[in-house]
Structure formats: C-alpha cells, structure tokens
Steps between C-alpha positions, in 0.01 A plus 500: 500500500363788713396278791663576833874429465816604672710758318863601549759689308827312449685811396495871580600831345672605820698807612820301435405371156302192390500228766409143406399207721399287203759232580371491857150406381583134498737255664682284240466179710123547537364669190507452129559836331399598149699802382340687214730674255387731224467865395233755596157414367583133431227372743690426820228643725219355284657156525515528880136612523396206282693261725349657810142471374553140399649415839224677694239282324689202642511618856820706513517829688787679328685799641512776241806715456421813296758710320603818677537673162148394397284357779245369247764258375654209686866442576445169668259240643568270795302176525566385857287189476682366193834660598532672166611853430472679165718813456564769245874441512602797281665834596486680735427183703706252303498149644730229365467128583730359767398139436398519133248235405514339843309773682461790255360491152534783247198608304630685190224710340755601243419168334173662393614822341591597145859623525487654152212727596689611816817554299320742266389701809838488672559876491156575646548228767841637593370852529201404713724282719743786553222747582353254749833453674548878518157546663577229757831670576316832554259320732794358692635854545173619660498195727865552597412851617203357689729244663730771629208676668363174650846406625532839666165446678611155618829641637320780684234279656749222579681744733188549714386136501541281809627195312556262798145567620355443156695174462379379839139579411535325163651188658224485754244531217671224298507258796131562564390414145759262359544155654833314493556211265800269471548542124679753281307796360547652154454846356354629178528871411228696313331838469142606560552846346632627179598833346322465166364699201166498689655661810572305820313167468436312825373143543360538850230246410758226515530564871130582559370185327763242577633588853236480769734591787646852454721709723549858381791737576398852416819682408510803260885503503612139479765457771293345775304268269825386341642407840183303571505321165870403520456362852181305402668372186794353688276355772259334244786342304669376816163359608476285184248690294504571126448873464445757225709810565332795321758772443438868456463590136684830537795388715501120475856461616429684825136446599277204558130591483327178593564148624246242382475144647265309269470186710373707794297739279691765699618839371714765669425818307654847468234764449598838359380773257531267199393172655199465726225255584140595564462273802423507873821346625672689780808685384842508663608861453863569420499823704497289818869422426606852394594827679177687435640843589788452255260369238276800532802726457594341167149429371487803269828400328383135477172608340687710246718202408191279463332758274800530270537117496136464397555744210805306385308172518222660294756609238644152494157345443426747222829407333416130533169580327689655204733194498191277485377686190837454336497131604152467340637629173792254524256213564315572175805411293519164670127435493505548120776239471349233730312182413254515787296209365807284558552655843141412595550143396819486704323648804223241480751217479711637786193542721409136462860396563523695826155466657332184376 
C-alpha cells in the first residue's frame, strides 16, 4: 500500500481543541459510508488497510487519511472511484449515521471481542483511559497557549497589511487561472498537516505529486495568504468548481492554508516555516502587501512569539507521544480479547462485497 497515494488528515489537534472534518469527508447523496465502531486495538486501522490493498489490486486509487494521534494508523479511506468512504467513527471524531442503512452502514468490531476478558480488566482499562485523557488535556493546554501567541501575531500583522490591495491581487490571480462554468461548485475541508506524537507531520507530497499547476504564496505570518485563499475559495466555488479547502492545523477556524482544485490539477499554496515545497515555482511574497517599515519595527517581538510557540508545540507533541504509549497499553487489553481470525474472515468478505 506504499505506492504513491494522496494523504490528508481529517482531524487536527489544534490550538482550540480537537477539530474534526470526518463528516465532511463524504456527501450523503453521493457516497456510501462505512462507520467502524470498536475500542482501541480492535483492528479498525488494520481493516482499512486490508480494504485499501484489496481495492488497489482492482484499480482503485484510495485517498488515505492517517490518524493525527498516530500517523502510522488510519482514521479513514476515501475511494473516489467507487464512491465509498470507510471511517473510524469513534471518539474524538465520532460519526453517527444520518441515513442509517440507506447510505451509512455500521461496522461493529465489538462483535468480535470477548466481553468477559475485558470485564476482568475493567479497572486497568479505566485507569489507562483516564491517564490518556489527562495527557490529551495537558496537550490541549500547551496548544491553547500557542494559539494565544499565534493570534497575537495575526493581530499585529493584520494592522500593517493592505487588505484591499491583497484582495485585488488575489482576485486577479483567480480570474487568470480559474475559468467560469455554469454549474454549482462544492467544498470539502481537510488538513495537510498534523500536530502528532512524531512532531508536525506534513503531507506535502499530496500537492507535489497530484497537482501539476501550483501557485505559491510565501507568508511567514498568515494574514496575506489567508486573504488570498479566502478570495480564491469564493471565486472557485462561484465559478462552479469542486474544491478542497485545506485549513491551518493550528488555527483552523481562522486560517485557510491551501485551495486545491482537483479537476484543474491546480493548487494555491501557503508556504511558511512549517510547510514548504522544494520547487522552482515563482513565489508571491506577502511582504508586497505589508508596511515593511512597520514590520521591521515589530520583527523582534514577532520572532520571540514564534520561538515560544515552537517550544509549546514541541511540548504538545511530546505529551502526545506519552499519550500514545498509554494508548498502546490500552490496546493490549483489547488485543488479548479479540478474535482476529474472525475479523480477518469478515474483512475478506467485506472486500469482495465492496470491490468485486
């Protein structure tokens, strides 16, 4: 399954808590959704990997959605050709069916566990679950502090940004690259970065390998690129294109990082200290739309904020790493109680049902 494939996060450990776009990963009138329920270690990710491999052998090109709390595991797979989505529908990204049976099916891996074994380990499971929640709460505290610093930077740089000029330039850019169509466009929201136990994980290869036409806005602070992305987003939707809006993993409710238009193989990209492409495309530099004298006057303070924010993000990632170790212990209790032979038989049958 390690051939070239698109990867996105559907959720993010952000500066305002966990943000989920799992329900935005499929449109109920287009896709069939399979919502996997079950505890940690019950084989949700393994089931998805099995389905992905089976589908790849039959010509599918799935989009992989790793878990932001463990990028080696999957939280979801999107099969665009077959219009099927498979999701880990458990907390913190719980998804419940809106049209049960008609469009969404529930896969209950609890059917394959031994409840008596789990009952005998209930105290250990409760203790590990509580510890894991506490570590995630600690991580959220670090990220909240980081968010306050980043918001302060946005406020400071917003005051010295020529917003009308940036909007005009963005609109001109959009008109140059996006044709008009007499249909309605639609929007899907995802992430290309995640704050994870491994540090900040970035799936830049999704853009490099699947979007041939790339326009890069180089912006270390985020205000100018956000103006560009919001303007381009609105223009693309009004022009009748289906788009992927990639939000900022740190401040998803405020910042858009990228706009992707798959049908045009076109990507409008924000480049900064945590997301960059090694490419020869010409950059549009954010400083063109800022008061350079004022920026130079506040640069020392901005750099200090960035340094402290990086340290807080580092602490958050370290805490997520500790949470991952606790989660691994929790998984062992469920692994010992699972009938994985039965799960494997179920996976084989489901694969044939979906992709034959």
